[in-house]
Steps between C-alpha positions, in 0.01 A plus 500: 500500500409865459716637218605860555302744293809697399508635148834490322620850563783509251742317273806434716757534220662836579527765231791739581378856455697714258465818702531360852470654843558337839275513807652375824302368791502309827302187584432419865418144605407388851729239657309186586650217695562190294411651160750553222570859407425612146809471279616615158234283339238739639428775248280807471347688207326835490178599328465859391208684652498768234610341169294226332622206295229496235562134431405392853290805598701509820780723616836461333716232655864513601754223467550262795733619773655260753553571869852597607672489836299426810585700813353446846269784600222591740158647424314581820508186714553274199836357396536541126739460209543784253590429138582727209354486153567696178251524213613584148227637274431736215500870570132528402397239757316756711430479873481148651153401624541133591774246571487128424710267717613152397622276784765277347552287811439128459285455810481787750282808499611835638315792655549815293457818702554764237675614184623857468629666184727804475405724209656818372481827693497322841161351431412156638224254418388251763326163463360387836485121465478320836426173328631147455660427163502130418735327253412541135539125470182463711297800392606520131419863557677818607377710792377842405516803731366846426641839590375634836288768332123459545275507195127466467417264210388786276822692564747214456775574244418321176830311509394331828131432429538153350754398766260618771215295356710186443636510854149513649374217279791281608418564867138393450602166347264273314337323795644160415777271623685455827701786639879484508717696743629741238165599349351841565132423453213641704175308484205457736395187681258388768604394851518138391834423667394474866381139517633156425250269326713199588429554870126493586563720805666764285242544225402866480259686269650722232468867591401732216303475179166394647208669674541255786865581565594843359861608555771729363726337244860403557785476252510168317797298618451164327351342190204672334199267482162554340301382804696694758202519733501121536873445529727529800856610435718289728830573672808278517544525877290578805716810535581602147718795403579386147221653296473727200429866524618755243870571569457871570246426777734278703674590820861591459717202606598699810138566603398138440784387724403762763133394508595131522746580778225673698280194453771255610580708808134545597424129467817409689425744782127449543381174346783246536526531881123451525516185287772361727304571820151392385544174688458711813164630378371731229351774718662801658482461877458869579528843339821557695644169379394577142690829511804336651502211251458712188707810568754425770599144415871414470671578171411252229746354247552710188282258304338165554650225286166358387377845401810556287468156341142574395601839367775338292243294308270798444712792381555537126880497518782377721649849482196646676517229766867576568424871538217426746729271702761777514242762600365280779849442634604866480180649643403379850133462578344792685125512560392789721210492741194617302407863552161414646663365820832691501396767751212336682443123506129536594376800298394284203220354715326835554179600324665828403780324310259248346303792352800722419653238272195532274619855430878465526585131494589273211144487362361854530297466179206291621322713761184679383264759639174340612217637286215269597395372841473220565748386230338316211665233285502510122215248501283727713537318834533726801777457751409369843661810653230713660490850642488351850838332440668836458300689763747457783792596275340820370309617808739778595508652155133438427394757759725754334358418156139514611552833677646641181182411315295682769290193562363446849540155646506360846849361497436269788274287278619398156234393252583298188425808289743707708776241460437464126508877470842497667631258240364708215640818652843336531485398135389846390794651684733250325594333827407136437731275296510134406759238418287267293623147428159348455349485152798372302574230762159350564477304171831326579477434873351152481778383270778687681397354835542146365874567471574470871453868582229687692409821318214746536386786281520819703375854534668745737339835580715786624422843641708811430578663835560866567879453509498366143556135592268210431330286762372152407143475630373165376617192309266264317632152412288296259483144367274342239195331642552135587201388289688569178273788401588862448430602859763619746587443863650812653647590837553848639798601715537825692813659650580385851802527725426243773383143535377257237362778280850649471643163393226457239559854372872425448415182310250687283762763415743222404244354260454844342878529464506162325240622249694821447832317459357282225340796324821697528729237351270365228309813400657828613852375430496225236189572292479879513872564439698201369236334284332824390825656373636208295258544206616861471862380481415258220291753305770767529766269356267381223353829385720795603837541333799562723506841328145580613498758781240305698719190482784704648272638771373157607812288454650549852164408655513153345847400619510135616120472529467212257784305666361538852152401382636190331688409817178552697309260275776243537554517877219690672174473304544153352307198626656402830708819500582723795183711484276196490690357798492817708189704405152391606336470152742217413432355156210743448723809525527586130140403437386744768723776362350433156151576635624833636677581171161461331404836657842671461506829311815676390328839528459440876867426565629857520532605862241783483242278329568212738453722806174638364374152410569374854331806646821612668497833316264729312554726201563855617630762254602723790751246632851429363463245224121542510459240775392513865593210729240390753775377735756779502763285672501216244876455443474285186260745336672821614849393392359318200321808367825695522674228298206473259505874428876485436456207259206662326686829458802322349287291263290794383804716429662207319193441281472871423851488358381274216122540471381855445147416387252221574505402133867402534405246765211359300718488188801326657480157335740326739333647808154395385625150415655483850177600669300254292750223586470576873121497499418226249785258572699575817191579708265344247267359762413855608445651157123462524472755782499850345567656842823303531698713256531858384486568128852599397382795293630802691825614655323512837382139475846390392663674796249359749547150358880519518500658847280216624731238352810662649323529837410129503849384401684724743321653800207260540732200486741660747216572744376139506831317466791645695322509837437126504787402726447800728135409574454134401850390604345442842245224420251572784445851362416386146416127506436346159257221598311366802478142623212549743171688503406736781353276772134511591401565863459186706717278278818313593687738266372795704629333814842461335501867403414616850761270654789619279411781255850533354534128430160495327596809298825343379329170419249693290772673298719328236733230628871567538602365162228684304571825685875484440459403134284809452750705698783392270293611200411846624858560614614456139213708357563790741864549395625773272766358269827670411402589142167663594420814299269732693221732394652812348815313401617352172762229464708742292491868412522413128152346466406799282680771307216746570628766738151623582393152611806478723400831660145373552640189670712721726186691601322173572790390717497831689127467563557152641765641732240750625265208557771333709530808719125510556495132596775559756314803641174308531670213678630748759159662558364372836145592396502238224443187707473266202852581376663288772229346712545281808793312339688831453599427139492799260319454169769502228371256239429790261820691581639521143870467596619676185862445605434125507826411670382228740416138432342237723207528744473878503119535512526805275563596139288480183669299223393581147364154433336185634837331523471268803 
C-alpha cells in the first residue's frame, strides 16, 4: 500500500506553558448521513506563523486541544455541527499560521468546513478547510490547514516555509503502491482503465504516452505499474462507483446521491419502458408516436426494481444507496418536452434551424469560414463540390456581387469562370462557411461501418444571407473507395422542398447531424473540456500550495471535475459503455478523439483565438476586445466574448494584486513547477509542439493562460453541455448514429423512401432502445445540481482574508450581471434572427446566472467548473 508521506510534525507529549494564554475558536463540520461525528478524541493543534521553533525549523506548536460541545447549525444550504475548542499556549506564541487536525474516530471520516479563531482586539483568523479528515488510525498523520492568507513562495513567513514544502511533497506521493480511500495523493496515469482484457470484445488501446495514441493524462486511481502503457486497469463491476480518487475531489455525499437519483429516474422513465415493449418492435412508428411515447407517456413508477438492485451492487456504501432510494421516492419524475419542439413541432426540420444551431445550438464551436474553394482535405484532395453545385443557391446574390465589382457580364448566360468568380467573391466578403466533418473521419470510416452503422464523412457549405442568417447550400457525403485504396466516393445533395430530392436532402442533413453529434460529445464536450482540464487539476494540487494565490484563484474551477471524469470512464467511455452503445464511432470513439488531440493546442482554446483560428473573426484594434466578428449575429460568440472579457478582466486584476513585475512570475518556483508539470506530464504528449503553450515568463502570459483555463472550465463547458436536453432531447433533431445509407436512385431502397419518407427516416435513425438510452444520458448531463457554484460566486465569503480581492470579485460579479442584461436585451431584439430562430427558443446557454438559485434543466447558467 501507499504509505502516507507525512512527516512527524511534533512530539505529542504536552508541555504546559509557564506563561499561558488561551485562544478560543469554533470548528464547523458538515453533517453527513451515516457517518459518525467527530468526538472528544478529535484534537487540534496550532502552528505559529510568526515564531519559529529552532529545533524543528517550523512555527511554534501549541498543546493539543479537544473538541467540545457539538451544536446543530446551518452554513448556506449545508447542515453542519459547530464545536468549540480552546488552545492554551505560551504568551510568545505569536500569530497562528496553520492548524493540524487529528481525527480520533475509530473508523469514520468527517468533512471539515472551517476553523475560526478569536484573537484579542476583536481580531479573527480563519482556516478555510473544506476537506475530508480521515481517522489517524488509518492515515497515521494529522491534516494540516493553512490560514486563508495568500503568499507567493518567496514571501511565505519563515515559520510556514517547511510546512508548505512538506505538504506539497506529501500530495505528490512517491509513485508506488495501491491507493487507499484516505490517501491524498495526486499522480498521473494513462487512460488504461477503459477496456477489459478478459473479454476479447472489450479490449481497447491505452490512450496516452505514445505517438500513436496521444491523450491528456488522468489521475491515477489504482496500482502504479512500470509498464503502464501495456496494462489495463480493471473495474470490479460493469457499472463501478467504488474507485479511488483523492478525497477532496469527490462529490459531497449529497451530490453523489443527487446525480445517482437523476440517473435512476432517467433510466426508469426512458429506457425501462422501451425494454419492456421491444417485443412489439424496436423502431418508432412515426414522429408523432415518438413524441407521444417519450414525453406524454403515463407516469412511471418512482424507480424500477431491477435498476435499484443493480445500483445497490455498484455504489460504494449502503448509506448512499439508502439516500438515493429516499430521493427517488420523494422526488417524482418530471421530464419536460425538449425546447426544440416546445413551441413548434415541425420547425426543427427547416433549413434555417439546421443552420442556426451551428451558431446557437449545443455545438456552436465547429463551424468555420470557408477560405478555399473547393474545400481541400489535409492530404491535398479536392472536394467534389463544384461551383456549379452552388450556382442556383447564390444566383440572386451573385448579380449583386458582380455589379459591385463593376464587371460586365451577360447574366442570362453563366460561364464557369463567372460562377467560380461568384464563389470567390462570396468568400472574400466572408459569406461562405463550412461545417467540416471530413478529414478526421475518413481514416476510421471503414472500421466504423463494420459495427452495424452507416456513416459518411461530410462537408456542409453555408451562405450568409443579408438578414444575418445562414442558408445551407450544399452537402457532400463521402465514403472510402470500395477497392480498399485511399480514394473516395462522394455524393452531392442540394436543398429541395418537393419530391424525391427533398427527401434525399432531409436524409443528408440527418447524416450531417450524426457527424456533428459525435464530434460534439466526444470532442467539443469530453476532450476539449473534461479531459483537457483534469491535468491542470492534478498539477495544481501537486505543485501549488493551498496558500499560493493562483491555487486560490483556480480552486473553484476544479470542483468535482475529477469525480465526474472518473464516473465517465466507468460508465460512459468504457468498453461497452453508454457512449459506445449510442454514438456512431462505437469502440473507436476514444481512438478517434486521440487523433484530434494530436493537433490540440492550449493557446488556441481562448475564445478570441478560437474564433480567429476558425475564421469566424479577425483582429481589429478598433473593435471592443480587438476582435471583429464576420457573422454579427453569432449568439455563442457575441455572448461568449462578453463573458470572456469579464473573466479576463477579473483574472488580470487578480494577478496584478500579486505580480507587479514579469520577473516575479519567472521567479515563482511553485508556479514554474506547475507549468512544467502541466506541459511535460499532464499534457506530456503535446509538449513537443512549441505553439501549444505560452512561456510563463510575463504577467501578461500568466493572465492569458489562466483566463483560458477558467474559460474552458466554466463558460466553454456550459455552452456545450447544458443545452443537450433542449436540442438533442428530441432524437430526430440530433441523431447519434445511422442504420442506413442515403439510397441511390433506381434502387429498392429509393422506392421505399418514396413510398413512405417518414418510415425510412425513422428506420435510418437509431432504434428505440439506443435513442432512449442516449436520451437518459443527456437528461442527466443537462441538469444543474443543487450545490452548483456559478461563475462569479465562491462557496463561502471567507476563501480569502484579502479585502481588495473580495472587492475585485464583487466587480467581476457586477460585470457578469451587466452581461446578463445584455443577453436578455439581445434575445428581445427582433432583428437578431439567430437568437431564437424558427423554434422560438432564446439563446441563454451563456447567461451567467450569478444568482444561481435554480437547479434542474434550466438551459442557462455558467457553473465555475466541469462538474457534470
